[in-house]
N, C-alpha and C positions, 0 to 999 in steps of 0.2 A: 519360472517356477509355477507350479500348479496347486492352487488352494493350500499353500503352506507346506506342501510336500513335494519332493522331487521324484517324478515318475519316469524321468528320462534324462538323457544327455544330448544337448545339441551337437556334441562332438562324437556321437555314437559311431563306432567303427562301421557297423552295418548300414547305417543311413548314408554312408559315403562309399561303401564298398560293394554293395550288391546291385548288379545290373543284370536283369533277366532278359534273355532272348529265347523265346519259346520256353523250354523246360531247362535251359542251361543257365547256370549262374556263373558270372565272371567276377572273381574276387580281386580287388585291388588293395592298395595300401591303407593302413589305419589312419583315421582322422586325428586331429590334435586332441590329446587327452584333456578332460576336465581337471579342475584343481584336485590334487591329492589322489588321483586315480591310479590304481594298480590293477593289472589285468592278467588273466591266465587264458591263453589261447589253446583250445583243446584240439586234438588230432583225431577226428571221427572218421569212420569209413564213409564211402560214398554209395549208399544203398540204392537199389532200383527195384521196386518203386521207392519213393521217398518215405520217411518216417511218418507214421500216424500217431505216434506218442513219444514223448521224451521225458526222462526223469533226471533230476539233479538234486543233490543233498547239500544243505548248508547248516553248519553248526557254529554258533557264536560261542567261542571258548572263553573269551575274556573281554570285558568292556567296563572298566572301572567307573566311567562317567556315562550314565544312561542318557544324559541330555546332550547327545552327540548327533551331528548331522550326517551320519553315515547312510549309505545305500549299498547293500551287498546284493548283487544280482547276477542273473544269467541271461544271455541273449542269443537268438538265432533268427533265421529268416525263413520265408516260405517260397515254394516253387513259383507261385503266382506273383510274388513281390510283396514287400512289406517286412517288418521286423517286429518281434515281440521281446519284452523283458518280463521277468518276474523275480521277486526276492523280498528281503526284509529291510525295515528301517526301525531304528530305536526311538526316534523322536520326530514326529511330524504332525500335521494338522489332522485331527480326528475326523472321520467321515460323519456328517450330520451333527457335529458338535463344534460349532464355530467358536474359535478362540481357544479351544482345548487341544492338548497334545497327547499323543499316545503311541504305543508301538503299533506297527502296521505290517501287513503283507500286501504286495502290489503285483498287478498283472496288466500290462499295457501293450497295445498294438500301435505301430507307427506306419501309416500308409493311408490310402484313400478308400472310401466306400464302406467303412466299417459301421455296423449297427449293433445295438445290444438292448435287451429288455431287462438285464440284471439290475437290481436296485442300486448297486454300488459301482456302476460303470457310467461314465459320462463321455460325450464326444470331445475329441481333441487330445493331443499329446505334445507337450512341450511347445505350446503355441503354434502347433501345426496340425495337419489332419491325423486322425487316429481315434483310439478309444482307450481311456484310462480307467482302471478299476483298482480300488483299494479298500481294505477292510481293517477295522481295529483288530489287532491280533496279539494277545499277550504271550508272545514267545518267551522262552526261558533260556538262559545261558546253560550250555552243556548238553542241550537236547538237540539231536539231529532232526532237521525238518526237511522232508522230501517234497520237492516241488514237481508237479506233473502238468504237462500240457498235452491234451488229447483231442484228436479229431472226433467230435461228438455227433456231427450231422453233416450231410452233403445234400445239395439240391442241384441235380443235373439239369433241371429245366432253367432255374434261375442262375446257374453257374456260380453258386456260392458254397462256402464251407464254413462250418461253425466249430470254434475251438473253445475248450473249457480249461481254465487254470485252477488247480487245487494245491493246498499245502497240507501235509500229513504230519502230525506229531508222532514220531516213530516210537515214543515211549508209551503213550496212551492209546495209540492207534486211531485217534480222532482225525477225520478228514474234513477240511473246511474249504468250501468253494470261494475263490477270490473273485471270480467273474467269468463271463463268457462273451464272445463277440462273433458276429457273422461277417465274413470278409469275401471279396470277390475271388473266384477261383480261376484257374487257367483253363482256357477253352479246350486245348488239345493235350492236356497232361493230367496225370493222376494227382489229386489234391494231396498236399503233404508238406512236411517241414523240409527245408533245404538240407539241413544236416551238413552244411558245408564247413564253415570255419566258425565254430561255436566259441563264445567268449564269456568268461565270468569276470566280473569287475568289482572293485571296491572304489567307491567314490565318496569324497567328503564334499558335499554340495554347497556349503557356505564357507568361504575362505575365512579362517580365523585371523584375528589380529596377531601378527607375528609369523604368519605363513605356516610352512610345513612343520616347523619345530613346535608350533602351538597346537597342532592337531592332536586331539586326545588319542590315547592308545586303544587299539582293538586287535584282537586275534581271532581269526575265523578259519574254519576248515571247509573247503569246497571240494566236493567229490567230482571225479571224472563223470561226465554225463553219459547216460545210456539211451540210445534211440531204439525204437521198436517198430517192426512191421508185423502187425498182428501180435503174436506171442513170441516172435523171434527177436532176441536182443542183439544189439550191436554196440558193445561198450567201446569207448574211445581211449585216448591216452593224452599225455601232456605234450603239446607241440613247443610252446615257449612261454615264458613269463616276461612281463614288462612293467616296471614301475614308471610313474610319471617322471620325466626328466627333472622337473623342478623339485621332486620330493624323494629322490632316490635314497637319501640318507636316512629316511624313516620308513623304509619298506623292506621287508624280508620275506622270502619265499622258501618253504621247506616241504619237500615231498613226503607223503606218508603212505603206508601200506598196512592196513589193519588185518588182524588174524582172520576176520570174516571174509576177507577178499576185497573189501572196498579200498580204492586208491584215490588219491587226490593231492591237493596242495593246501598247506596252511599258509595263510597270508597274515603277516603282522604289519600294522601301519600305525603311524603316529608316535608320539612321545609319551613315555611312562610318567613324565613329570606333569602331565595335564590330564 
C-alpha cells in the first residue's frame, strides 16, 4: 500500500503479461486477481503506429457507503515497456494532508526510469519502480468522468517520452491534470501506447471482515476505451469479463449502449446489505 491509498495491484495482469521484444508485445495469461477484483478485458484494434492518446470514461452510478476502499481503474502498456493505471477512489489518504481521507483521482506508471516534476507525483509504485501521482478530486455520483492519457513530449536525443494524465468532468467541462511523467522510449520504434489488451478493473483493496459478502455495494459504468493516432479514433469493444473467483457471487456485468453511441459495461460489486 502507498501512503494510505492503493495506486496499483501487485497482481496486475500487465505486470505479468507484457514482454517486449523490439516493438512487439507478447501477451500471456492474467495474474492472480487481488481481493474482490472484477475486470473487463477490452478488444482494441492493433494500430500502426501505436496510439499517442487514449480516452476512457468512468461513471460511479451508486455507492451507498462512501467510506469504501474501492479502486476503479483502467490499465494499458507502452511499446517500450511498462504499464500505467488511472482511475478513481472514494476513500484514501489525501495528498499533502497526513491522516485525512478524501476522494481521489490517480495516475501511475509501473516500470523503470520514470521521472516527474509534477507536485503530486512521487517515485515508486506498489513498493517497486515507477511513478505514482494522485490528487484530491471531489468526483460526484452520476457524473461521467473522462480519463485521458496523451503523449505530450518526446526527446529523440535522450530517447524519452512524456505522458500526461487528465480527468474531465463531462458535465462542467473542467479538465484537471492528475500528473505527468517522463519514461524511457524505444530506440527503434515509434513512441506510443501498446493498445494491446486493455483492461478495466474494480478492486476492493482492503479485505473486509466477512470476505466478499461484507464488501460494500457499488455500481459503476465503464466505457469502451478509444485510442487515437493524431485525430484518428480507434474505438474498441468488449472481449471478455472476469470476476475474481473468490467473489463471483457478488459481481454482475451488464453491457450498455447509450443513444449517443457510447458503449461499455456496468459492473456491480459487493453486497447491498453493507
